[in-house]
N, C-alpha and C positions, 0 to 999 in steps of 0.2 A: 131336653138337652141330650145331644148324642154322646155316646161313650167316648172315652179318651183314645182308645185304640183306633177307632174309625177316623177321628180328627188327625191323628198322627199319620195314618195311611194317606189321607187326602193331601196333607202338606208335602209329604215326600214325593208323591206322584206329580204334584204341581211343580216342584223344584226340578225334577227330571225333565219335564217338558220344556221348562225355561232354559235349562242347560243345553238341551238338544237344539233349540232354536238359535241360541247364541253361537253354538259351534257351527251351525249351518251358515250363518251370516259371515263368520270369520273365514270359513273355508272357501267361499265364493271368490274366484280370482278377479282382479280388476282388469278392465279393458285397457290396453295400451293406447296412449294418445296418438293421434295421427301425426305423420311426419311434418305436415304443414304447421301444426300447432307448435311442435318442438322447434322448428326452424324460426317461427315467429318469436318464440321466447328467447332463442339464442341471439337473434338480430337485435332484440330490445336490450339485452345485456351488453351486446357489442357497442351499441350507440352510447349507452351509459358509461362504459369503460373508456371509450375514446374521449367523451366529453370530460371525464374526470382525469384524463392523462395517464391512465393505467394501461400503457401500450403492451406490456408483456402479457398481461392477462387477456387483453384483446386479441393477441396473436393466438393464444390457446383457444379462445372462443371461435376464431376463424377455423382452426383445425377441427373443432367439433362439428362445425357446419359442413366442412368439406368431407368429413367422414360420412355424413348423411347424404350429401350431394356433391360429389367430387368435381362437377363441372359448373358450379355456381360462379358466375362471372363477378358478382359483387363481392363475394367472400374472397376470391382470388385476388382481385384488384386491391381490396382493403388490406389483405395480408402483405402484398408487395409493398405498399406505401408505408405500412407499419414497420416492416423490416428496414426500409430506407430511413425511417424516422429514428429507429433505435440503433442505426449504424451497423446493422448486420448485413454488410454488403456481399459477403461470400454466400450467405444463405439466399439473399435476394437474387444473385446471379444464377445460382443453381435452380431456383424456382423459375426464372425466365427461360433458361436453357432447356429444362426438362419438360415443362408444360407447354403444349402447343397453343394454349389460349393466349399466350403473351407474344404472339407474332408481331404485333404492332407496337411493342414497347422497346424500340431500339434506343430511344433516348435514355430510359432508365438503365438499360444495359450498358450504354457508354458511360453514364455517370458512375455506375458501380465499378466499372473497370478503372475509371479515373481515380476513385477513392482507394482502390486496391493497388495503385501505382503500376498499373499495366497500361502505360500511356500509348504505346504503339497500337495496341488492340483498340483502345478507345478512339484513336484517330481514324482507324479503318471503319469503325461503326458510324462515326460522324460523317465520313465520306458517303456511306450508303444512305444515310438520312438525307443528305443534300441532293443525292441523285433522285431519290423518291419524291422529295418535296422541295420545290424551288422557292417557296414563300419565305418571307422573313420571319424566322423563328428566333425569338430573343433568347430562349433557353439554350438553343444550340449555339448561338453566338457567344453567350456567356461561357459555356463549357469549352468552346474552341479557344477563347482568350485565356482561360485558365490553363489549358493544355499547352498553349504556346509559351506561357510564362514558365511553366514547369520544365519545358524542354529548352529553356534558355533563349527562346526567340522573343526577346523583349520588344523589338520594334513591331513585330506582328501583334503582340499582345497590346502594346500601346495604341496602335491604330484601331484595333477592334474595340477597346474600351472608349476611345474617343467617339467612335460611331454610336456606341450604346449610350454615351452621355448626351449626345445631341437629341436623342428621342426619349430620354428618361423623364419621368414626371418630377417636377421640382419638389424638393423637401420630402422626398420619399425614401424608404429604406433601400430601394434599389440604387438610387442616386448616391447615397452614402457609401454603399459597397463599391460602386464603380469608382468613386473618387479615391477610396483607399487603395484599390488595386492599380488605378492609374498612377498614383503617386509612387507606389513600389516599382512599377515598370520604368517610370521616369528616372528614379534614382539609379537603377541599374544602367540605363542608357547614359546617364551623365558620367558614371564611373568609367564606362568603357570608352566613351568618346572624348571626355574632357579630363577627368581627374587622373586617369592612368597616364595620359600624355604629360600632364603637369608634373607628375612624379618623375617621369623619365627626364624632363627638362632639368630637374634639380640634381640629377646625377652628374658626376664629372664627365668631361668629353672623352677621357681615356677609356671609360667603360662603355658609353653609348656608341662610340665609333666602331667598336668591335662586336656589338651585340648581333647585328644582322649577319655578319660574315662568320661569326663564331659557331662551331658545330654544337649541336645539343649535347648535354652531358651524357656520357655513356653509363648505363646502369650497371652496377656491380653484379657479379654472379651471385647466385644464392649462397654458395659455400663461403665466398669472401665476405659477403654481408653478414652471414651468421657468425663467422670468426671475429669480425670487427665488433659486432654487437656483444659477443661473449667477452671479448677483451675489455671493452669499455665497462661492461657490467661488473666484471670481476675487480677491476681497478677501483671502481666506485664503491663496491662493497668493502674492499680492504681499507680504503680511506675512511669510510664510515665507521668500520669496526675499531680502527685505531683511535679515531676521534672520540668514540663512545668510551673506550677504555680510559683514556686520559681524563675525560670528564668525570667518570665514575670515581677514579682515584682521587681527584681533587675534591670531589664533593664529600667523600667518606671521611677524609682526614679532618678532624676538628681543629679549631684555631688553638695555637700554642703547643701543638703536639708535633714532634719531629719523629718521622718513621725511623725505627732502628735505634733511637736514643732514649726516647721516653718509654718507661716501663709500661707493660700492658696493664689494663685495668683488671681488678679482681673479678673473675668470672662469677663469683657468688655474691656480687654486690646487690643483686635483686632479691636475695633471700633475707629472711629475718636473721638477726644475730644468733638467736637460740637454735636456728636450723643450719647454721654454717658448720663446716667441718673443723674450723679453728676455734669453735666456742669452747671455753673452759681450759684451753691449753695455756700453760705459763702462769696461771693464777694460783695463789697459795690459799688452800682451804683453812679455815679457822678450826682449831681443836679446843675442846673443853668449853670454857665459858665464853665462847665466841660471841654469844648473843647478849652478853651482859651490857647494861648501859653504864655510862660514866657516872661516878658519884663516890660517896664515902663508903669504904670497905670496913665493916665492923669486925672487931676481934672475936675470938672464940669465946672468951669469958662473958662478954656482953651478950653474945648470942645465947649462951647457956642460962644467964640470969633472966633474960626475957623469956626463955623457954620454960624456966621453972615457974615464973609468975603465971604464965598462961596455962601451964599444966595443972596447977593447984585448983584453980577455980573452975576451969572448963568453959567459962564464958567471959567475955570481955565486958568491961564496964561501959555503960551507955554514956555517950557524951551529952552533957547538958547544953 
């Protein structure tokens, strides 16, 4: 059997070797994964996020892909349509204008301008699209009809929606949208062409005869308008204040009380009687035997006789 000192030395040397080997394995750096593997992992996450409806997270994943490959067409196109889906039309328009990869995305540019209420610019972009492509593009015609409706060209909008309705698939979502927009255009046309004239016919002839020849009303100057508005406002406020005062006075006076005749109530009526300032005033205090009860008053002799009896014995007799 070896001595204990040799066994301890062997154990310590073995431990040192193990620690050195572990330290070497931890210190070795990991090789970075290639860019292609990272992009593949990002695209897998992007597909899962789009399928799950997490569009904001999908936009962040597109930004990560574009940091690795700024000219990736799939990532750029996906980001553009995600921005349109999340109604970030300003950001989508900036992306189309800044990046040269979106040279052929004029329709998306026109749609973003339409949603940003920049109708004149959207009409110009639609004109460029029609010059480039003479084919029948249903998306362009839909957008053109919506722009015409927003610019109060209801007849043009009505005609375009009728053309789209003739070629739409029956019982489809597109047909339902076309019918809704067609009805709105028809109502505006009916008001302009029929309802407005009927209302004019109901007016008396003394008014309608002079409508066409009467000059338009002259707008007041800014100073006169301001003065008129200030006068009306001040008068209205004065009337409101007076009405409020009358109402408050009527509400605060209780029933059966005549202002100026009925004495005012005691201001200390909410305090206890012992805490009021008038407590104890005017009351006569009892002196002497004020606390004696009513009954027979014994004479002095009887009291002395009873006292003598009690003083002789010192104890009272017990009652049987």
